[in-house]
C-alpha positions in Angstrom: 0.0 0.0 0.0 1.0 3.5 -0.6 1.4 6.1 1.8 -1.6 8.4 2.3 -1.4 11.9 3.5 -4.2 13.6 5.3 -4.7 17.3 4.8 -5.0 18.9 8.2 -5.1 22.5 7.0 -8.2 24.5 7.8 -10.5 24.4 4.9 -11.5 28.0 5.4 -9.9 30.9 7.2 -13.1 31.8 9.0 -16.7 30.9 9.3 -17.7 33.9 7.3 -15.6 32.7 4.4 -17.4 29.3 4.5 -20.8 30.9 4.6 -19.9 33.1 1.7 -18.7 30.1 -0.4 -21.5 27.7 0.4 -24.2 30.0 1.7 -26.4 29.7 4.7 -28.7 27.0 3.2 -26.0 24.4 2.9 -24.8 24.8 6.5 -28.2 25.0 8.2 -30.5 23.5 5.7 -33.4 25.0 3.9 -35.9 24.2 6.5 -34.2 25.9 9.4 -32.8 28.9 7.6 -35.8 31.2 8.2 -36.2 30.1 11.8 -32.5 30.6 12.4 -32.8 34.2 11.2 -35.8 34.8 13.4 -34.1 33.4 16.4 -31.1 35.5 15.8 -33.2 38.6 15.5 -35.0 37.8 18.7 -31.7 37.1 20.5 -30.3 40.4 19.3 -33.4 42.2 20.5 -33.3 40.4 23.8 -29.6 41.1 24.2 -30.3 44.8 23.5 -33.2 44.7 25.9 -31.2 42.9 28.6 -28.3 45.3 28.1 -30.7 48.3 28.5 -32.2 46.7 31.5 -28.8 46.1 33.0 -27.7 49.7 32.3 -30.9 51.0 33.9 -30.5 48.7 36.9 -26.9 49.8 37.4 -27.9 53.4 37.1 -30.7 52.8 39.6 -28.3 51.3 42.1 -25.9 54.2 41.7 -28.7 56.6 42.3 -29.8 54.7 45.4 -26.3 54.8 46.8 -25.9 58.5 46.2 -29.4 59.1 47.8 -28.4 57.1 50.8 -25.1 59.0 51.1 -27.0 62.3 50.8 -29.4 61.3 53.5 -26.5 60.3 55.8 -24.8 63.7 55.2 -28.1 65.5 55.8 -28.6 63.6 59.1 -25.0 64.5 60.1 -25.6 68.2 59.3 -28.8 68.2 61.3 -27.0 66.7 64.3 -24.3 69.3 64.0 -26.9 72.1 63.8 -28.7 70.8 66.9 -25.5 70.6 68.8 -24.5 74.1 67.7 -27.9 75.5 68.7 -27.6 73.9 72.1 -24.1 75.3 72.6 -25.4 78.8 71.5 -28.2 78.6 74.1 -25.7 77.6 76.8 -23.4 80.5 75.9 -26.3 82.9 75.9 -27.4 81.8 79.4 -23.8 82.0 80.7 -23.4 85.5 79.2 -26.6 86.7 80.9 -25.4 85.3 84.2 -22.0 87.0 83.8 -23.7 90.3 82.9 -26.0 90.1 85.9 -23.0 89.4 88.2 -21.1 92.3 86.8 -24.1 94.6 87.2 -24.6 93.5 90.8 -21.0 94.3 91.6 -21.4 97.7 90.1 -24.4 98.4 92.1 -22.8 97.2 95.4 -19.5 99.0 94.9 -20.1 102.6 93.6 -18.3 104.0 96.6 -15.3 101.8 95.9 -15.2 103.1 92.3 -15.2 106.7 93.7 -12.3 105.8 96.0 -10.4 104.2 93.1 -10.9 107.3 91.0 -9.6 109.6 93.8 -6.6 107.3 94.4 -5.7 107.3 90.7 -6.0 111.1 90.6 -3.6 111.5 93.6 -1.1 109.1 92.0 -1.2 111.2 88.8 -0.7 114.4 90.8 2.3 112.9 92.6 3.8 111.6 89.4 3.4 115.0 87.7 5.0 116.7 90.7 8.0 114.4 90.7 8.4 114.8 86.9 8.3 118.6 87.2 11.0 118.4 89.9 13.2 116.2 87.6 12.8 118.5 84.7 13.8 121.5 86.9 16.9 119.6 88.0 17.8 118.8 84.4 17.4 122.5 83.4 19.5 123.6 86.4 22.4 121.3 85.7 23.8 121.3 82.2 26.1 118.4 81.4 28.4 118.3 78.4 28.7 115.3 76.2 32.5 115.5 76.3 33.9 118.1 78.8 36.5 120.5 77.2 40.1 119.8 77.9 42.2 122.1 80.0 44.5 123.1 77.1 41.5 124.3 75.1 40.3 126.5 77.9 43.7 128.0 78.4 44.2 128.7 74.7 40.8 130.3 74.4 41.7 132.7 77.2 44.9 133.8 75.4 43.1 134.6 72.2 40.2 136.3 73.8 41.6 139.7 72.7 41.3 138.9 69.1 38.0 139.2 67.2 36.9 135.9 65.9 35.2 135.7 62.6 31.8 134.4 62.2 31.8 131.2 60.3 30.1 131.6 56.9 26.5 130.3 56.8 25.8 127.5 54.5 23.6 128.5 51.6 20.2 127.0 51.8 19.3 124.8 48.9 16.7 126.4 46.7 13.5 124.5 46.7 12.5 123.4 43.3 8.9 124.3 42.3 6.3 121.5 42.6 4.6 122.0 39.2 7.4 120.5 36.9 7.6 117.5 39.2 3.8 116.9 39.0 4.0 117.2 35.2 6.7 114.6 35.1 4.7 112.2 37.3 1.6 112.6 35.2 3.5 112.1 31.9 4.9 108.8 33.3 1.4 107.7 34.3 0.0 108.6 30.9 2.8 106.7 29.1 2.2 103.6 31.2 -1.5 103.6 30.4 -1.2 104.1 26.6 0.2 100.7 25.5 
């Protein structure tokens, strides 16, 4: 016997190619061709319906979760507001109590306040008297920053007969008028605004 070889290559590259060559009737038969198309159409519609249903269901779940989260945040905010209101009420009552205590103290001690005022006034008078005395002492005794040396005093006595010249006064710098300066400033501002 001779040697036989079996061809193991794929007869077609894809199912589409086989359907194109032989047609749908050969593969599925004439009887079932129409039913197969109908089943495919129904499956496609069902798949689209199921995918729509799945998308709507997923969106509904996301909405439920976001709604639940919003409710939790709302409850948390409501609790915070309640606690803040309670704290505010406590602070108001405490403030009223403190004001009443302070008012009571003022009513009881008006004489003490008068005494404090008189005491402060005497302290101020005493301070001003001591300050006046210190200023008088400062005026009375003049101190030099660096006392003149003995040689300067002696030389000044020798030359006392001569007339000393008055040192020349420094010329005061002439003040420039303000108008040219203002004109210069405004021209700068105008140039910066133009571009």
